[in-house]
N, C-alpha and C positions, 0 to 999 in steps of 0.2 A: 585709280585703284592700284594698290601695290602689286608689283610683278611677282608672280609665283616662282619661287626658287626650287631647284631640284630637291633640296632637303625637305621642302614642304610636302613632297610626295611620299616620303618614307612612311609616315603614319598611315595614310590611306592605302598604301600598298600592303602594309602589315594587316590592316583591317580586312582588305579584300582576301588576303591569303587565309586569315583566320576563318572568315566566313566560308570560303571554299572548303577548307579542311573540315569544318563542322558538318557541312552538307555533303561531303564526299560520298557517304554510303548511298545517297540517292542515285548515283550513277549505276548501281547494280540493280535498281528496281526495274519493273516491267511496265507495260501499259496497263491501265486499269479499265475494268468493265464499268466505267462511269465517264462517259463522253469520249475518253481516249479511243475506244473501239470504234465508235460511230464517226467521229470527226477527224481521226488521224489514221488508224489502221485501215478502215474501210473507205476512206475518202480519197477517191481518185483525183480530186482536184488539187491535191497538194503533192502529187507525184510528178515533180518536175516543174521547171520554170517555162512552160509553154505559154504562148499567147492565149490559148483557150483557158488555161488555168488562171492566168493573171486576170483575164476578164471576169472570171467567176469570183475571184477574191475581192475585186473592187465593186462587185454588184450584189453579192449575196447577203441575205439577212437570215439564212437558214438556222443559225445558232441562236437567233434572238438578239444578236449584237452586230454592229457594223465594225469589223475588226480586220481590215485588209492587211495591215502591217503584221499582225499576229499570224495570219495565214501565210504571208510571205516568208516569215522565219521558219515555219514548219516545212515549207517547200524547199528552203535552202538546206535544212537538216536532211530531208529526204534525198536531195541532190548529192549530199556529201556521202551518206552511208545507208541509204535506203531506210527501211523500217527498223533500224537498230534502236531500241529504246534508250540505250546508253548515250547515243548521240543527242537525242531530244532532251534527256535529263541533264546532260553536260551543258547544253545551251541555257537551260533554266538556271542552273547553279552559277554559270558565268555571268549572266545578266544580273542576278541578285547580288553577286559579289561586287560588280561594278556599281550597282546602286548603293551599296554600303560605302564605297569610296566617295561617290558623289555627295552622299549625305554628310560625310565628314566635312567637306568644304562648306556645304549649306549650314551645318550646325556651327562650325567655327565662326562664320560671319554673323549669324544670329546671336550666338553667345557673346561675341565680341561687343555687339551693340548692347546686349542686356547686362553684361558684366564689364563695364568700362575699365574697372581696376584690374582686370585679368588680362594677361598677355603672355607671350612666350610659351614655355612648356606647360604652364597651368592651363592656358586656353586650349592647347593641343590635347592635353589629357582629357579635358572636359568634352571637347568635340569628339574625341575617339571613343569615350565612354558612351556618348549619345548614339554614335553610329553603330557600335557593337551591340548595344542594348536593342536597337531596332533589328539588326541583321541576324543575330543568333537567338532571338526570342522564339520559343516553340510555336507561337501563333503564326510564324512565317512558314511553317512546314507545309501546310496545305497549298499555299500559292507556289512554292518552289518544287515540292516533290510530286505534285500532280501535273503531269505534262500539259494537259489542256488549259490549266490555269496559268500558263505563261502569259495570258492576257494581263494578269496582275503585275508581274515583274516587268514586262515590257512597257506597259503603261506607266509604271512607277519610274522606269528609267528616264523617260522623256519628261515626266512630271517633275522629278527632282532636278533634272537639267534645266527645266523652264524656271524653277524657283531660283536656281543658282544664277542664271542669266539675268533674271529680274533684279537680284541683289547687286549685280555688277552694273546695273543701269542700262542693260541692252534689251530694251523693251521689244523691239521687232523680233529679235532672236528668241526671246522668251515666248512670244506669241506663236512663232513657228513651231517651237518644241512642244508647246501645249497642244497644238493641233495634231502633232504626231502622237502624243499621248492619247488623245481622244480617238485616233485611228487605230490604236492598239486595244483600247477598251475605254468606255466612257465613264469609268469609275471616278475620274478626277474632275468631274464637271463643276465641283465647288471651288476650284482654284481661284476664280476671281474674288470670291469672298475671303478666302485665305490670304490672298495678296493684300487685300484691303486691310485686314486685321494686322498683318505684318507691318504695313505702312504706319499704322498708329503705334504699334509696339512690336518689336524693339526699335524700328527705324525712326520712330518719333517724328513722323511727318505731320504737319498741321492738317487738320480736316479741311478739305476744300473741294470745290467742283472738279478741280484737276484730278484729284484722286479717283473720283467716280468716272470721269471721262476716259481716263487711262484704261479702265477695266471694261469699257464697252466692247472693244474687239474680242476680248477674252470671253465676255458674257455671251456674245453672239455665237462664237464657236461652240461654247458649252450648250447653248440652246439648240443648235443644229444637231449636236451629238445626242442630246437627250431626246429630241424628236425621233431620230433614227432608231434609238434603243426602244422607245415606246412602240414605234411601228413594228419593229422586229418581234417584240414580245406579243403584240396583238396578233401578228400573223402566225406565231407559234402557238397561240392559245394559252400563253403562260401567265397572263395578267388576270388577277382575281378582281372581279368587279364589285361594286358597292352592294349589289343585291345579295351576294354571298359572303361578303366580308366588309362589314360596315365601319362606321367611324370609331366606335368603341374598341373593337379588336385592333384596329390600326394604331390607335393611340397606345393601347396596351403594348403592342409590339415595339412601338417607337421608344417608349420609356424603358421597357425591359432591355432593349438593345443598347441604349446609352449606358446603362449600369453594367450590362453583361460584359462588353468589351473592355471597359476599364477594370472590372474585377478580374477578368482573365489575364489582363496585362500585369496586374499586381501579383496574382496567384494563378499561374497557368497550369491548373490541375484538371484532369479528366477532360482533355480536349478530344472532341469527337468530330467525325466527318459530317454528322447531322445532329442538329439540336431541335427538338420538337418543343412546341409550346408547353409550359409547365402545367397548364390547366385550360380547360374549355370555358371555365367561369370567368367572365370579363372583370369581375371584381375580386378575383382570388388574390391572396396576400402577396404572391410574387409580383403581380402587376401593381398593386397599390403601393407596396414598399418601394418598388422601382420608381414609380411616379413621384412619390414623396422625396426620395433621395435625389432624383434628378432636379426637381424644382428647388429643393432646399440648397443644393450645391450651386445651381445657377444664381439664385438670389444672393447667396453668401459671397460668391466670387464677384458678382456685380457690385455689391456693396464695398468690397475690398479692392476694386479695380485700380484705385489711385495708389494705395499702399502696396498692393500685390498685383501689378499689371501682368506679370508673367502668368500667374494662375488663371486670370480671366481670359487672356489671349489663348492659352493652351486649351482651355475648356471650350471656348467659342470655335476655335479651329477644329477641334475634335468633333464637336457636334455638327458643324457645317460639313465636314468631310464624310460623316456617317449618314447625312440626310438622305442621299439617294438610295440607301439600302436599309433604312430603319423601319420600313413597313408601311409608310404612307401609300406607296404603290406596291403592295405585296405581290410576289411572283412565284412563290412555292410554299410547300407545307412547312418549311424550316422557319424558325423564328430568328436564327442567327447563323453565321458561318465564319470560321476563322479567317477566311480569305478577305473578308470585308475589313479586317483590321490593318491591312498592308499599308495603306496611306493614312487612315484615320488616326492611328496610334503613334504617328511620328511625333506629335507634340509631347507625349509622355516620355519618349526617348530623350527629347531635348530637356525636359524637366529633370530627368535623371542626371544628365551631363551638367546641367546648371547647378544642381545641388552639389555635385562633386567640385565644380569650379568654386563655389563659395567656401566649401570646406578646405580647399587647398590654400586659401588665403591665410589660414591659421597654421602656424608651424606646430602648434600643440596637437591639433586634430588631424594634421595632414597624413601621418602614417596610418591612422585608423581609417581615414576616408579612402585612401588608396587600397588598403587591404579589404575593406568592405566592398568597394566597387569591383575589385578583382574577383572576390568570392561570388558576388551576384552574377557577373558575366560568365564565370566558369560553371556556376549552377545552371544558368540558362542554356549554355552550350551542351551540358550533359543532358538536360531535359529535351533539347531538340534532337540530340542523337537518339534518345529513347523513343521519341515520337516518330522518328523516321522509320522505325521498324514496322509500324502499322501501315505504312504506305508503300511497302515493297511489292505487294500483289493484292489482287481483289479479295482473296480469301481473308487475309489479315486485316484489310481495311474494313470489310463488312462484319467480320467477327468482332472487331473493336466497337463498331457502331451498335451492334446488337448487345454487346456487354454493357455499354453505357446507356443504351436506350432500348430495353427489351420490348417496349411497346411500339417500336417503329416498324411498320409493315414493309416499307421500301427497303430498309436495311435487311430484313429477313429475306426479301426477294433477291437482293444482291448476293447475300451469303449462300442462299440455296443454289443459285446458278454457279457460283464459284466452287461449291462442293460437288456439284454435278460434273463440272469439268475435271475435277480431281478423281472422279470415280467413286465418290462417297455417297452412293445412291440413297441409302437409308436416311442418312443425315440430311441430305438435300431434300428428300420428300417431306421429312418432318418440318424443315424450315419453310417449305412452300405451304404446308398445311397450316402452320402457325401464322404465316403472313396473311393467308386468306381469312383466317379467323379474325385477325386484327383489321384487315381491310377487304371485306368480301366484295366490294364494288370495284376493285382494281382490275380493269380489263387487261392491262399489260401483264399482271401476274398470272392471270388465268392462261394467257397466251404462252407465257414462259413455262408454266407447269405442263401445258399441253405439249410444248416442244420437248421438254424433258421426257415425258411419257412416250412420245412418238419415237424418240431416239432409242428407247428401251424396248420398242416393239409393242407397246400397250396401246394399240390404235383406237380401240373403242373408248377408252378413258380419255385419250388425247382429243378425240373428236368432240367429246362432251365439253372439255375445257375450251376448245376453240369456239364452239357454239356459244358458250357462256360469255366469252370475251366479246364476241360480235353482238350478243344481246345487250351487253353493257355499253359497248362502243361500236356502233355500226360502221364507223369510219376507220376502224383498225385494220389497215391493209395487211399487216403481218399476220394477224389471226385469219383473215380471209384466205391468204395464200396458203397458210399452213393447213387450214381446213381442207382446201382442195387437194393438197398433197397427201394428207392423211386418208381422205376418201378414196383417192386413186390407188394408194397403197393397199387399202383394205380390199379394194376390188381386184387386186392382183395384177395391176398394170405397172407396178414399180417393184424393183428388186429390194430385198431387205437392206442392202448396203446403202440405199438412198434415204433411208428413214431418218438419218441424222441431219438432213439438210433443212429441218424445220427452222424457221426464222425467229430468234428471240428478240425481245424488245428491251435493250439494256437501259438501266436507270440513267436519266439525264438530269443535268443541272443547267438551268438557263442563265446562270450567273457565274 
C-alpha cells in the first residue's frame, strides 16, 4: 500500500474542522429528559474510574445493550469535568469529527477502485464530498447532539476504522476494531455482509470459499453481540413478541423503514425525535407503496448489477446495515429513528461522491459539478444547524416531537414534564391530560402526572394517579414509592417542602 503523506491529511483535517464547526452549537446544550437523566446524571456507576464502576460497566445489561466502552467514555468525561454537559457534548462532537476524517480515507480507497480513471485532486474532491455529505447531514444530529446516543458515534468510530484496516489488508486489526465497535453498540453487526459485498465490488475479488471463511470470525463476533443485545432487551422487557406484533406489521415496518431512511437522506425535512407508524391498518397505502418501491428497486438494481454494480452494492449494503433495526425484531412504538441512519446511509454518501468524481472527468461540466456539490453541502450544514436548535433542552425537543406528531402520547408526556420544570403549570397539566387521552393505559404517565400534582400540594389527586399507575402496572416501583410518600404526606407525617421528592419515570429509548 502507498505510504500516506503529510499532505494527504490536509483534506481530512479540513473535513473534521468543518464538521466540528457545524456541530459546535451542541456544546451549549444540556442533558435531556430522555435517557440522559437516568443513565448519566443519576447514574453513580459512571462517577469515576473505580474498580467497582469498571466491574459494573463490563457486566451490566441495564440499558438493554452491552456497551462497556461507551460507559467507559462517560466515566472519563465525568472524571474530567464532573456532570458538565458541555464536556459530554464536546466528546460526542469530537468523535463524530474524527469519524468524518476516517470516512474520507475509506471513501477515497473505495472510490479509487470504483473510478479507476480518477486520481489526484479529483479523487480527493470526490472522497471529501462523500465524507462531508455523511458528516454534516441533519440525520446525524440525533446521534451527535443526544449525549446518550454516543453509542452510535463511538461504535461508528471503530466500525469505520475496521473497514479502513480491512481495505489495507490488515484482517486481524480489522477484526479487533470490529469487536471494539460491538462493545460500543451492536448496531454494526452486519459488517461481515458489508465486507463481503465490498469484496465483490469495488474490490473485484473473485467469489470463493476464502471470501466466506475470512468472514467467519467477524460473523462469530457479530452473533455474540446480537445475542447479548437480545438478552438485554428481554430483561428490560423491551422486545415485542409475536403474540402482540405479528409477521404482517413487522414486514410493514421493514419495507417502510427501507424507503423512509433513503427518502430522508435525499430530502431531510421534518426530522423528529419520534416517528410513529403512519397507520394501524397493515395494508394502508404507506406500507403498500413502500413494499412496492423497495421490491421494485431491489429487482431493478439486481437486473442492472453488471452494468451498474455501484448501485446494487450500495443498495445491498444499505439494506444489510439497516436489517437489525428494520422491525423484524421490534423494540419500541417507533417505526423509525434518525440515529439508525448513522451507519446504514454511508453508501449514499459514497454515491454522492462517486457522482461528483464522474462529473469532474469532464472539463465542461466540472465547474457546475463543483458548484452544485458545494451548494448541497452548505445546504445540509445549514439544515443541521437548524436541527440542532431542537436538541438544546427537553422542552424544545418534545415541543418539536409534538409539533410533528400531535398524536404521540409519549411526546406529550415528555413535554408536560419539561413544562412543569419550567413552572408552566397550566400548560403542563394540559399536556398531561392530552397525553392520557391518547394513551390512557400508560402507567408511567399516570405516575408522572401524580408526581406533578404532589409537587404542587394536590395530594388527593396525586394519590389517585399513583393508584391508577399501579393498577395498570403493579410492578411500577416508582409509583409504589410515590404513593407511600403521598399517603404519608397526607397523614401529616411529612413537611410540605418534601412533597417535591416524588419520583418521575423519564421517557426511555432502548436503542
